[in-house]
DSSP file (Angstrom, degrees, kcal/mol; ACC not computed):
  #  RESIDUE AA STRUCTURE BP1 BP2  ACC     N-H-->O    O-->H-N    N-H-->O    O-->H-N    TCO  KAPPA ALPHA  PHI   PSI    X-CA   Y-CA   Z-CA
    1    1 A M     >        0   0    0      0, 0.0     4,-2.0     0, 0.0     5,-0.2   0.000 360.0 360.0 360.0 -32.7    0.0    0.0    0.0
    2    2 A Q  H  >  +     0   0    0      1,-0.2     4,-2.2     2,-0.2     5,-0.1   0.888 360.0  52.9 -62.0 -40.0    2.9    2.3    0.7
    3    3 A N  H  > S+     0   0    0      2,-0.2     4,-2.3     1,-0.2    -1,-0.2   0.889 107.4  51.7 -63.8 -38.8    4.1    2.1   -2.9
    4    4 A L  H  > S+     0   0    0      1,-0.2     4,-2.3     2,-0.2    -1,-0.2   0.911 109.8  49.1 -63.8 -42.1    0.7    3.0   -4.2
    5    5 A K  H  X S+     0   0    0     -4,-2.0     4,-2.5     1,-0.2    -2,-0.2   0.896 110.0  52.0 -64.6 -39.4    0.6    6.1   -2.0
    6    6 A S  H  X S+     0   0    0     -4,-2.2     4,-2.3     2,-0.2    -2,-0.2   0.912 109.6  48.8 -62.7 -42.5    4.1    7.0   -3.2
    7    7 A I  H  X S+     0   0    0     -4,-2.3     4,-2.6     1,-0.2    -2,-0.2   0.916 111.8  49.3 -63.5 -43.1    3.0    6.8   -6.8
    8    8 A Q  H  X S+     0   0    0     -4,-2.3     4,-2.5     1,-0.2    -2,-0.2   0.895 110.6  50.7 -63.8 -39.7   -0.1    8.9   -6.1
    9    9 A D  H  X S+     0   0    0     -4,-2.5     4,-2.5     2,-0.2    -2,-0.2   0.904 111.0  48.6 -63.8 -41.1    2.1   11.5   -4.4
   10   10 A I  H  X S+     0   0    0     -4,-2.3     4,-2.4     2,-0.2    -2,-0.2   0.917 112.2  48.6 -65.1 -43.8    4.5   11.6   -7.3
   11   11 A Q  H  X S+     0   0    0     -4,-2.6     4,-2.5     2,-0.2    -2,-0.2   0.910 111.8  49.6 -62.2 -42.5    1.6   12.0   -9.8
   12   12 A K  H  X S+     0   0    0     -4,-2.5     4,-2.3     2,-0.2    -2,-0.2   0.923 111.6  48.1 -63.2 -44.8    0.0   14.8   -7.6
   13   13 A A  H  X S+     0   0    0     -4,-2.5     4,-2.0     1,-0.2    -1,-0.2   0.896 112.1  50.2 -63.4 -39.9    3.4   16.6   -7.5
   14   14 A G  H  X S+     0   0    0     -4,-2.4     4,-2.1     2,-0.2    -2,-0.2   0.913 110.5  48.9 -64.1 -43.8    3.8   16.3  -11.2
   15   15 A N  H  X S+     0   0    0     -4,-2.5     4,-2.2     1,-0.2    -2,-0.2   0.894 111.0  50.3 -63.5 -40.3    0.3   17.6  -11.9
   16   16 A E  H  X S+     0   0    0     -4,-2.3     4,-2.2     2,-0.2    -1,-0.2   0.881 108.9  52.0 -65.7 -37.7    0.9   20.6   -9.6
   17   17 A A  H  X S+     0   0    0     -4,-2.0     4,-2.4     2,-0.2    -2,-0.2   0.899 109.2  50.0 -64.8 -40.4    4.2   21.3  -11.4
   18   18 A V  H  X S+     0   0    0     -4,-2.1     4,-2.7     2,-0.2    -2,-0.2   0.916 109.9  50.6 -64.0 -43.3    2.4   21.3  -14.8
   19   19 A R  H  X S+     0   0    0     -4,-2.2     4,-2.4     2,-0.2    -2,-0.2   0.899 111.2  48.5 -62.3 -40.6   -0.3   23.7  -13.5
   20   20 A R  H  X S+     0   0    0     -4,-2.2     4,-2.5     2,-0.2    -2,-0.2   0.923 112.4  48.1 -64.7 -43.8    2.4   26.1  -12.1
   21   21 A L  H  X S+     0   0    0     -4,-2.4     4,-2.8     2,-0.2     5,-0.2   0.911 111.6  50.7 -62.9 -42.6    4.3   26.0  -15.4
   22   22 A R  H  X S+     0   0    0     -4,-2.7     4,-2.7     2,-0.2     5,-0.3   0.942 111.3  47.4 -59.2 -48.8    1.0   26.6  -17.4
   23   23 A K  H  X S+     0   0    0     -4,-2.4     4,-2.4     1,-0.2    -2,-0.2   0.909 113.4  48.8 -60.0 -42.9    0.2   29.6  -15.2
   24   24 A Q  H  X S+     0   0    0     -4,-2.5     4,-1.3     2,-0.2    -2,-0.2   0.930 113.2  46.3 -63.3 -47.2    3.7   31.0  -15.6
   25   25 A K  H  <>S+     0   0    0     -4,-2.8     5,-2.7     1,-0.2     3,-0.3   0.942 116.1  44.2 -62.0 -49.0    3.7   30.6  -19.4
   26   26 A L  H ><5S+     0   0    0     -4,-2.7     3,-1.4     1,-0.2    -1,-0.2   0.892 112.0  51.7 -66.7 -39.8    0.3   32.1  -19.9
   27   27 A S  H 3<5S+     0   0    0     -4,-2.4    -1,-0.2    -5,-0.3    -2,-0.2   0.746 107.7  53.6 -70.8 -21.3    0.8   35.0  -17.5
   28   28 A S  T 3<5S-     0   0    0     -4,-1.3    -1,-0.3    -3,-0.3    -2,-0.2   0.356 123.8-104.4 -92.3   6.2    4.0   35.9  -19.3
   29   29 A G  T < 5S+     0   0    0     -3,-1.4    -3,-0.2     1,-0.3    -2,-0.1   0.594  80.9 123.7  88.0  11.6    2.2   36.0  -22.6
   30   30 A H      < -     0   0    0     -5,-2.7    -1,-0.3    -6,-0.2    -2,-0.2  -0.774  62.9-109.7-106.3 150.1    3.5   32.7  -24.0
   31   31 A P        -     0   0    0      0, 0.0     2,-0.5     0, 0.0    17,-0.2  -0.386  26.2-134.1 -72.3 156.3    1.4   29.8  -25.2
   32   32 A F  E     -A   47   0A   0     15,-2.8    15,-3.0    -2,-0.1     2,-0.4  -0.956  14.2-134.2-114.1 127.4    1.3   26.6  -23.3
   33   33 A M  E     -A   46   0A   0     -2,-0.5     2,-0.6    13,-0.2    13,-0.2  -0.681  15.5-163.2 -84.8 128.2    1.7   23.2  -25.1
   34   34 A I  E     -A   45   0A   0     11,-3.0    11,-2.6    -2,-0.4     2,-0.3  -0.941   5.5-158.3-112.2 111.2   -0.7   20.5  -24.1
   35   35 A N        -     0   0    0     -2,-0.6     2,-0.4     9,-0.2     9,-0.1  -0.697  13.2-173.5 -87.2 142.2    0.4   17.0  -25.2
   36   36 A S    >   -     0   0    0      7,-0.4     3,-1.1    -2,-0.3     7,-0.1  -0.997  32.7-147.9-141.6 133.3   -2.4   14.5  -25.5
   37   37 A K  T 3  S+     0   0    0     -2,-0.4    -1,-0.1     1,-0.2     4,-0.1   0.678  99.9  68.4 -68.2 -16.8   -2.4   10.7  -26.1
   38   38 A E  T 3  S+     0   0    0      2,-0.1    -1,-0.2    -3,-0.0    -3,-0.0   0.690  88.2  80.0 -76.1 -19.0   -5.7   11.3  -27.9
   39   39 A L  S <  S-     0   0    0     -3,-1.1     3,-0.1     4,-0.1     4,-0.1  -0.523  93.3 -95.1 -89.0 155.5   -4.1   13.2  -30.7
   40   40 A P    >   -     0   0    0      0, 0.0     3,-1.5     0, 0.0    -4,-0.1  -0.300  57.8 -82.1 -61.0 152.9   -2.2   11.7  -33.7
   41   41 A K  T 3  S+     0   0    0      1,-0.2     3,-0.1    -4,-0.1    -4,-0.0  -0.306 118.5  30.0 -56.4 136.6    1.5   11.4  -33.3
   42   42 A G  T 3  S+     0   0    0      1,-0.3    16,-2.9    -3,-0.1     2,-0.3   0.551 101.8  97.9  89.8   7.6    3.2   14.7  -34.1
   43   43 A Q  E <   + B   0  57A   0     -3,-1.5    -7,-0.4    14,-0.3    -1,-0.3  -0.937  40.8 164.8-127.2 152.7    0.3   17.0  -33.0
   44   44 A C  E     - B   0  56A   0     12,-2.5    12,-2.8    -2,-0.3     2,-0.3  -0.941  35.3-103.5-150.8 171.6   -0.4   18.9  -29.8
   45   45 A Y  E     -AB  34  55A   0    -11,-2.6   -11,-3.0    -2,-0.3     2,-0.5  -0.792  23.7-154.9 -96.8 145.9   -2.7   21.6  -28.5
   46   46 A L  E     -AB  33  54A   0      8,-2.6     8,-2.4    -2,-0.3     2,-0.5  -0.991   6.5-158.7-118.5 122.5   -1.4   25.2  -27.9
   47   47 A E  E     -AB  32  53A   0    -15,-3.0   -15,-2.8    -2,-0.5     6,-0.2  -0.879  12.0-152.1-100.1 130.1   -3.3   27.2  -25.3
   48   48 A F    >   -     0   0    0      4,-2.7     3,-2.6    -2,-0.5   -22,-0.1  -0.652  27.2-108.8-103.2 157.7   -2.9   30.9  -25.6
   49   49 A P  T 3  S+     0   0    0      0, 0.0    -1,-0.1     0, 0.0   -19,-0.1   0.770 117.5  60.8 -56.4 -27.4   -3.1   33.6  -22.9
   50   50 A N  T 3  S-     0   0    0      2,-0.1   -24,-0.0   -21,-0.1    -3,-0.0   0.496 120.9-107.4 -80.2  -0.9   -6.4   34.9  -24.3
   51   51 A G  S <  S+     0   0    0     -3,-2.6     2,-0.1     1,-0.3    -1,-0.1   0.230  77.2 125.8 101.0 -13.8   -7.9   31.4  -23.6
   52   52 A H        -     0   0    0     -5,-0.1    -4,-2.7    24,-0.0     2,-0.4  -0.470  45.1-148.8 -81.7 156.1   -8.2   30.0  -27.1
   53   53 A I  E     -B   47   0A   0     18,-0.3    18,-2.7    -6,-0.2     2,-0.3  -0.961  10.1-167.0-124.4 139.0   -6.7   26.6  -28.0
   54   54 A E  E     -BC  46  70A   0     -8,-2.4    -8,-2.6    -2,-0.4     2,-0.5  -0.924  21.6-128.1-123.0 149.7   -5.3   25.5  -31.4
   55   55 A L  E     +BC  45  69A   0     14,-3.3    13,-3.2    -2,-0.3    14,-1.4  -0.868  41.5 168.7 -92.2 126.6   -4.3   22.2  -32.8
   56   56 A V  E     -B   44   0A   0    -12,-2.8   -12,-2.5    -2,-0.5     2,-0.2  -0.934  37.4-104.5-137.4 157.6   -0.8   22.4  -34.2
   57   57 A P  E     -B   43   0A   0      0, 0.0     2,-0.5     0, 0.0   -14,-0.3  -0.600  39.5-114.8 -77.9 146.8    1.9   20.1  -35.5
   58   58 A I        +     0   0    0    -16,-2.9     2,-0.4    -2,-0.2     7,-0.0  -0.721  38.0 175.4 -81.0 125.6    4.9   19.6  -33.2
   59   59 A A    >   -     0   0    0     -2,-0.5     3,-1.3     3,-0.2   -16,-0.0  -0.878  14.8-169.3-134.3 100.7    8.0   21.0  -34.8
   60   60 A S  T 3  S+     0   0    0     -2,-0.4    -1,-0.1     1,-0.3    -2,-0.0   0.704  87.4  48.6 -66.1 -19.9   11.0   20.8  -32.5
   61   61 A T  T 3  S+     0   0    0      2,-0.0     2,-0.4     0, 0.0    -1,-0.3   0.504 102.7  70.7 -98.9  -3.8   13.1   23.1  -34.7
   62   62 A K    <   -     0   0    0     -3,-1.3    -3,-0.2     1,-0.1     3,-0.0  -0.881  53.0-164.2-118.0 145.7   10.6   25.8  -35.2
   63   63 A R  S    S+     0   0    0     -2,-0.4     2,-0.4     2,-0.0    -1,-0.1   0.607  79.5  70.0 -96.0 -16.6    9.3   28.5  -32.9
   64   64 A N        -     0   0    0     -5,-0.0     2,-0.4     2,-0.0    -2,-0.0  -0.864  68.6-160.9-104.3 136.1    6.3   29.3  -35.1
   65   65 A F        -     0   0    0     -2,-0.4     2,-0.4    -9,-0.0    -7,-0.1  -0.863  12.6-136.2-112.1 146.1    3.5   26.9  -35.5
   66   66 A H        -     0   0    0     -2,-0.4     2,-0.4    -9,-0.1    -2,-0.0  -0.847  31.0-114.7 -98.3 145.2    0.9   26.7  -38.3
   67   67 A T        -     0   0    0     -2,-0.4   -11,-0.2     1,-0.2     3,-0.1  -0.615  28.7-179.3 -84.3 128.1   -2.6   26.1  -37.1
   68   68 A I  S    S-     0   0    0    -13,-3.2     2,-0.3    -2,-0.4   -12,-0.2   0.835  78.5  -9.7 -84.8 -42.3   -4.4   22.9  -38.1
   69   69 A R  E     -C   55   0A   0    -14,-1.4   -14,-3.3     2,-0.0     2,-0.5  -0.966  57.3-144.9-158.2 138.7   -7.6   23.9  -36.3
   70   70 A Q  E     -C   54   0A   0     -2,-0.3   -16,-0.2   -16,-0.2     2,-0.2  -0.922  27.4-138.2-104.0 133.4   -8.7   26.6  -33.9
   71   71 A F        -     0   0    0    -18,-2.7   -18,-0.3    -2,-0.5    -2,-0.0  -0.572  13.9-113.1 -93.3 152.8  -11.2   25.5  -31.3
   72   72 A T     >  -     0   0    0     -2,-0.2     4,-2.7   -20,-0.1     5,-0.2  -0.221  37.5-100.4 -70.2 170.0  -14.3   27.3  -30.1
   73   73 A N  H  > S+     0   0    0      1,-0.2     4,-2.3     2,-0.2     5,-0.2   0.913 125.4  49.2 -59.8 -43.0  -14.5   28.6  -26.5
   74   74 A D  H  > S+     0   0    0      2,-0.2     4,-2.0     1,-0.2    -1,-0.2   0.913 112.2  47.3 -64.5 -42.1  -16.7   25.6  -25.5
   75   75 A E  H  > S+     0   0    0      2,-0.2     4,-2.4     1,-0.2    -2,-0.2   0.899 110.7  52.7 -65.0 -39.8  -14.3   23.1  -27.2
   76   76 A S  H  X S+     0   0    0     -4,-2.7     4,-2.4     1,-0.2    -2,-0.2   0.911 108.8  49.8 -62.1 -42.5  -11.3   24.8  -25.5
   77   77 A T  H  X S+     0   0    0     -4,-2.3     4,-2.4     1,-0.2    -1,-0.2   0.909 110.2  50.7 -61.9 -42.0  -13.0   24.5  -22.1
   78   78 A K  H  X S+     0   0    0     -4,-2.0     4,-2.6     2,-0.2    -2,-0.2   0.902 109.3  50.6 -63.3 -41.3  -13.7   20.8  -22.8
   79   79 A I  H  X S+     0   0    0     -4,-2.4     4,-1.5     2,-0.2    -2,-0.2   0.926 110.7  49.6 -62.4 -44.7  -10.0   20.2  -23.7
   80   80 A R  H  <>S+     0   0    0     -4,-2.4     5,-3.2     1,-0.2     6,-0.4   0.919 112.2  48.2 -59.7 -43.6   -8.9   21.9  -20.5
   81   81 A M  H ><5S+     0   0    0     -4,-2.4     3,-1.5     1,-0.2    -2,-0.2   0.908 108.6  53.3 -64.1 -42.2  -11.3   19.8  -18.4
   82   82 A Q  H 3<5S+     0   0    0     -4,-2.6    -1,-0.2     1,-0.3    -2,-0.2   0.810 114.8  42.0 -62.6 -29.2  -10.2   16.6  -20.2
   83   83 A H  T 3<5S-     0   0    0     -4,-1.5    -1,-0.3    -5,-0.2    -2,-0.2   0.186 114.3-114.9-105.8  15.9   -6.6   17.4  -19.2
   84   84 A H  T < 5S+     0   0    0     -3,-1.5    -3,-0.2     1,-0.1    -2,-0.1   0.875  77.9 126.9  55.7  43.5   -7.4   18.6  -15.7
   85   85 A L      < +     0   0    0     -5,-3.2     2,-0.3    -6,-0.1    -4,-0.2   0.048  24.3 137.4-116.7  23.2   -6.3   22.2  -16.5
   86   86 A V              0   0    0     -6,-0.4    -9,-0.0     1,-0.2     0, 0.0  -0.547 360.0 360.0 -74.1 132.9   -9.4   24.0  -15.3
   87   87 A N              0   0    0     -2,-0.3    -1,-0.2     0, 0.0    -2,-0.0   0.494 360.0 360.0 -66.3 360.0   -8.6   27.1  -13.3
C-alpha cells in the first residue's frame, strides 16, 4: 500500500508542477503546449493567454506553428477539463 501512496504523491506533485508552469507561461504572454495521447503522433494543443486553443503540429526546430484547427470557447473549455487544467 505504501508504494501506491508514493506513486499517487508523485503524480500529484507532477500535476501541480504542470499547473504552475502553465500559469507561468500564460501569465508571461506565451502559449502553453498540451500534449495528449488522444491526438495523432506529431500533434499537440497550444493554449494561448487569451484562452483559445489551437491544434498544431509539433515541430522541435521551429518556434512558429501553423494552425491545423482553432477550437471554439466551448471546445477549449472541454479540452482543459479533459486534461485537468481547469482554473
